[in-house]
C-alpha positions as a Markdown table, in Angstrom:
| # | Residue | x | y | z |
|---|---|---|---|---|
| 1 | Met | -3.7 | -11.3 | -14.5 |
| 2 | Leu | -2.4 | -12.0 | -17.9 |
| 3 | Asp | -5.2 | -10.0 | -19.5 |
| 4 | Arg | -5.0 | -7.1 | -17.0 |
| 5 | Ser | -1.2 | -6.8 | -17.5 |
| 6 | Gly | -1.3 | -6.9 | -21.3 |
| 7 | Gly | 0.4 | -10.2 | -21.2 |
| 8 | Ala | 3.3 | -9.1 | -19.1 |
| 9 | Val | 2.5 | -10.9 | -15.9 |
| 10 | Ala | 1.7 | -14.6 | -15.9 |
| 11 | Leu | 1.2 | -16.1 | -12.4 |
| 12 | Ser | 0.0 | -19.6 | -11.6 |
| 13 | Ala | -3.1 | -20.0 | -9.5 |
| 14 | Gly | -1.1 | -21.8 | -6.8 |
| 15 | Leu | 1.3 | -18.9 | -6.5 |
| 16 | Val | -1.5 | -16.4 | -6.3 |
| 17 | Tyr | -3.4 | -18.3 | -3.6 |
| 18 | Arg | -0.3 | -18.9 | -1.5 |
| 19 | Ala | 0.4 | -15.2 | -1.6 |
| 20 | Leu | -3.3 | -14.4 | -0.7 |
| 21 | His | -3.1 | -16.8 | 2.2 |
| 22 | Arg | 0.1 | -15.2 | 3.5 |
| 23 | Leu | -1.4 | -11.7 | 3.1 |
| 24 | Glu | -4.5 | -12.9 | 5.0 |
| 25 | Arg | -2.3 | -14.4 | 7.8 |
| 26 | Asn | -0.5 | -11.0 | 8.0 |
| 27 | Arg | -3.9 | -9.3 | 8.2 |
| 28 | Leu | -3.3 | -7.3 | 5.0 |
| 29 | Val | -6.3 | -8.7 | 3.2 |
| 30 | Arg | -9.5 | -10.3 | 4.3 |
| 31 | Arg | -12.2 | -12.4 | 2.6 |
| 32 | Pro | -15.6 | -11.2 | 3.6 |
| 33 | Ala | -18.1 | -13.9 | 4.7 |
| 34 | Gly | -19.9 | -15.3 | 1.6 |
| 35 | Ser | -17.4 | -13.7 | -0.8 |
| 36 | Arg | -15.1 | -15.3 | -3.2 |
| 37 | Gly | -12.9 | -12.2 | -3.4 |
| 38 | Tyr | -10.5 | -10.5 | -1.0 |
| 39 | Arg | -10.4 | -6.9 | 0.2 |
| 40 | Leu | -7.5 | -4.9 | 1.5 |
| 41 | Thr | -7.6 | -4.2 | 5.2 |
| 42 | Pro | -6.7 | -0.6 | 6.5 |
| 43 | Gly | -3.3 | -2.0 | 7.3 |
| 44 | Gly | -3.0 | -3.5 | 3.8 |
| 45 | Glu | -3.9 | -0.1 | 2.3 |
| 46 | Arg | -1.1 | 1.5 | 4.3 |
| 47 | Val | 1.4 | -1.1 | 3.2 |
| 48 | Leu | 0.3 | -0.8 | -0.4 |
| 49 | Arg | 0.7 | 3.0 | -0.3 |
| 50 | Ser | 4.1 | 2.7 | 1.2 |
| 51 | Arg | 5.4 | 0.0 | -1.2 |
| 52 | Thr | 3.9 | 2.0 | -4.1 |
| 53 | Arg | 5.8 | 5.1 | -3.1 |
| 54 | Glu | 9.0 | 3.0 | -2.7 |
| 55 | Phe | 8.5 | 1.5 | -6.2 |
| 56 | Glu | 7.8 | 4.8 | -7.8 |
| 57 | Ala | 11.0 | 6.3 | -6.2 |
| 58 | His | 13.0 | 3.4 | -7.7 |
| 59 | Val | 11.4 | 4.0 | -11.1 |
| 60 | Arg | 12.3 | 7.7 | -10.9 |
| 61 | Ala | 15.9 | 6.8 | -10.0 |
| 62 | Val | 16.2 | 4.4 | -13.0 |
| 63 | Arg | 14.6 | 7.0 | -15.3 |
| 64 | Ala | 17.1 | 9.6 | -14.0 |
| 65 | Val | 20.1 | 7.5 | -15.1 |
| 66 | Leu | 18.7 | 6.5 | -18.5 |
| 67 | Pro | 20.1 | 8.3 | -21.6 |
| 68 | Gly | 18.4 | 11.6 | -22.0 |
| 69 | Gly | 17.7 | 11.9 | -18.3 |
| 70 | Gly | 14.5 | 9.9 | -18.2 |
| 71 | Val | 11.0 | 11.0 | -19.1 |
| 72 | Thr | 10.7 | 14.8 | -19.6 |
| 73 | Ser | 7.7 | 15.1 | -21.8 |
| 74 | Gly | 4.7 | 13.1 | -23.1 |
| 75 | Ala | 2.4 | 10.7 | -21.3 |
| 76 | Gly | 5.1 | 9.3 | -19.1 |
| 77 | Ala | 6.0 | 12.7 | -17.7 |
| 78 | Ala | 2.4 | 13.6 | -17.3 |
| 79 | Ala | 1.7 | 10.4 | -15.3 |
| 80 | Asp | 4.8 | 11.0 | -13.2 |
| 81 | Arg | 3.7 | 14.6 | -12.4 |
| 82 | Ala | 0.2 | 13.4 | -11.6 |
| 83 | Gly | 1.7 | 10.8 | -9.2 |
| 84 | Arg | 3.7 | 13.4 | -7.4 |
| 85 | Ala | 0.6 | 15.7 | -7.2 |
| 86 | Arg | -1.5 | 13.1 | -5.6 |
| 87 | Gly | 1.2 | 12.1 | -3.1 |
| 88 | Ser | 2.3 | 9.0 | -5.1 |
| 89 | Gly | -0.1 | 6.8 | -3.3 |
| 90 | Pro | -2.4 | 4.4 | -5.2 |
| 91 | Pro | -6.0 | 5.4 | -5.7 |
| 92 | Arg | -8.4 | 4.1 | -3.0 |
| 93 | Ser | -10.6 | 1.3 | -4.3 |
| 94 | Asp | -13.1 | -1.2 | -3.1 |
| 95 | Arg | -12.3 | -3.6 | -5.9 |
| 96 | Thr | -11.2 | -7.1 | -5.0 |
| 97 | Pro | -8.1 | -8.6 | -6.6 |
| 98 | Arg | -9.0 | -11.1 | -9.3 |
């Protein structure tokens, strides 16, 4: 995670596995037989889309109160417009979390 986040997110293995086991108990992820990775279930995909929309709404609200009214041009604005155009949901993926 440290590499994927550019050094911004450092999680211990214990924390990650406890979270994965909780997600598995709640049927949001599953571990296919013979696999070392986990996959989102359809319910997990719905929850992820919903939480992503909530998070993006919070980000837009924070940007709106920042000096200058938030992002109005450049890459950040383009990404925000692209998110709204696609419905603010995360892209579908068959990748497993690492």
